[in-house]
C-alpha positions in Angstrom: 2.8 0.5 -31.0 6.0 1.4 -29.1 4.7 5.0 -28.7 1.7 3.8 -26.5 4.1 1.7 -24.4 6.6 4.5 -24.0 4.0 6.8 -22.3 3.1 4.1 -19.8 6.2 4.7 -17.7 8.5 7.7 -17.4 11.9 8.4 -15.8 11.6 8.7 -12.0 8.5 6.5 -11.9 8.6 3.6 -9.4 7.8 0.3 -11.0 7.4 -3.3 -9.9 9.5 -5.8 -11.8 8.1 -9.3 -11.0 11.4 -11.1 -10.2 13.1 -8.2 -8.4 10.4 -6.0 -6.7 10.2 -2.2 -6.6 12.7 -0.2 -8.6 12.9 3.3 -10.1 13.2 4.1 -13.8 16.3 6.1 -14.1 16.1 6.8 -17.9 14.8 5.6 -21.2 17.7 5.0 -23.7 18.3 3.5 -27.1 20.7 0.6 -27.3 21.9 -1.6 -30.1 21.5 -5.3 -29.3 22.3 -8.0 -31.9 22.2 -5.4 -34.7 18.7 -4.1 -33.6 18.1 -0.7 -32.1 16.0 -1.1 -29.0 14.5 1.4 -26.7 15.1 0.4 -23.1 13.9 1.3 -19.6 16.9 1.6 -17.3 15.6 0.5 -13.9 17.6 0.9 -10.7 17.1 -1.3 -7.6 19.0 0.7 -5.0 18.7 -1.8 -2.2 20.1 -4.6 -4.4 22.7 -2.3 -6.0 21.4 -3.5 -9.4 20.5 -1.9 -12.7 18.2 -3.6 -15.1 17.5 -2.8 -18.7 14.1 -3.8 -20.1 13.0 -3.3 -23.7 10.1 -0.8 -23.6 8.1 -3.0 -26.1 8.3 -6.0 -23.8 7.7 -4.3 -20.4 4.0 -5.2 -20.0 4.6 -8.7 -21.5 7.2 -9.4 -18.9 4.8 -8.3 -16.2 6.4 -5.0 -15.2 3.7 -2.7 -13.7 3.3 0.5 -11.9 3.0 0.6 -8.1 -0.2 -0.7 -6.5 -3.0 1.7 -5.5 -3.2 2.7 -1.8 -6.4 0.8 -1.8 -4.7 -2.4 -2.9 -2.0 -1.9 -0.3 -4.6 -1.7 2.4 -6.3 -4.9 1.1 -2.8 -6.6 1.1 -2.3 -5.5 4.7 -5.8 -6.8 5.6 -4.7 -10.2 4.1 -1.9 -10.3 6.7 -4.6 -10.3 9.4 -6.1 -13.5 8.1 -5.5 -17.0 9.4 -2.5 -18.7 7.7 -3.6 -21.2 5.1 -1.0 -23.9 4.9 -1.7 -26.7 2.5 -0.9 -30.2 3.5 1.5 -30.8 0.6 5.1 -31.7 0.9 7.4 -28.7 1.8 9.2 -28.8 -1.6 5.9 -28.4 -3.4 4.7 -25.5 -1.1 8.1 -23.8 -1.3 7.8 -23.9 -5.1 4.3 -22.4 -5.0 5.5 -19.7 -2.5 8.5 -18.9 -4.8 6.1 -18.5 -7.8 3.8 -16.2 -5.8 6.8 -14.0 -4.7 8.1 -13.8 -8.3 4.7 -13.1 -9.8 5.0 -9.5 -8.6 1.4 -9.6 -7.5 1.1 -7.7 -4.2 -1.8 -9.8 -2.9 0.0 -13.1 -3.6 3.1 -11.8 -1.8 1.0 -10.8 1.2 -0.5 -14.3 1.2 3.1 -15.8 1.4 3.9 -13.4 4.3 0.7 -14.3 6.1 1.2 -18.1 5.6 4.9 -18.1 6.7 4.8 -15.6 9.5 5.6 -17.1 12.9 4.8 -15.4 16.2 7.2 -15.9 19.2 5.2 -18.7 20.7 5.2 -20.8 17.5 7.8 -23.3 16.4 11.0 -22.3 14.7 11.1 -21.9 10.9 13.5 -24.0 8.8 16.2 -22.1 6.9 14.4 -22.3 3.5 11.1 -21.2 5.1 12.8 -18.2 6.7 14.4 -17.3 3.3 11.1 -17.3 1.5 9.4 -15.4 4.4 12.1 -12.7 4.3 12.0 -12.4 0.5 8.2 -11.9 0.6 8.3 -9.6 3.5 11.0 -7.5 1.8 9.0 -7.2 -1.4 5.8 -6.3 0.5 7.6 -3.7 2.7 9.3 -2.0 -0.3 6.0 -1.6 -2.1 4.2 -0.4 1.0 7.0 2.2 1.4 7.0 3.3 -2.2 3.2 3.7 -2.3 2.9 5.4 1.0 5.9 7.7 0.5 7.5 6.2 3.6 11.1 5.1 4.2 11.6 1.4 4.5 11.9 1.5 8.3 8.5 3.1 8.7 6.9 0.7 6.2 8.5 -2.3 8.0 7.1 -1.0 11.3 3.6 -0.7 9.7 3.7 -4.3 8.4 5.0 -5.6 11.7 2.2 -3.8 13.6 -0.4 -5.6 11.4 1.3 -9.0 11.9 1.5 -8.4 15.7 -2.2 -7.5 15.9 -3.0 -10.7 14.1 -1.1 -12.8 16.6 -2.9 -11.2 19.5 
């Protein structure tokens, strides 16, 4: 079973870890944990200056996945052009739903959060918590757009901003 999982990801592959976004597999190493020998993916998140170790046998169970296809990235960017769908629930409930979408690791869900929380210059100010969620979702979206398109983060940010600005017009 572990052989099939091992071939799914290789060192230097970009992967998406649901709770942290895009990272790069640095290596696959064996480690002894609680008396058991486990094979681990060592994933580096350069922007967060963080290294994560994930057991290879649990990677897909946890929700770790490869980068989205360029087609899915285009669909996510198209989602940004849509009209914001803000539910009439209390903010705490909506914030919880947004947080779940961001941490799901699903690119389309993250794009929906960016779409729903984006404010153009002529709209009212965002609250602090709204801004935090928006920036977290925007960061995840931008990092995946950059990794899939082979762009640096600045160029990816510019591309996402252009889509958001055309929506506002």
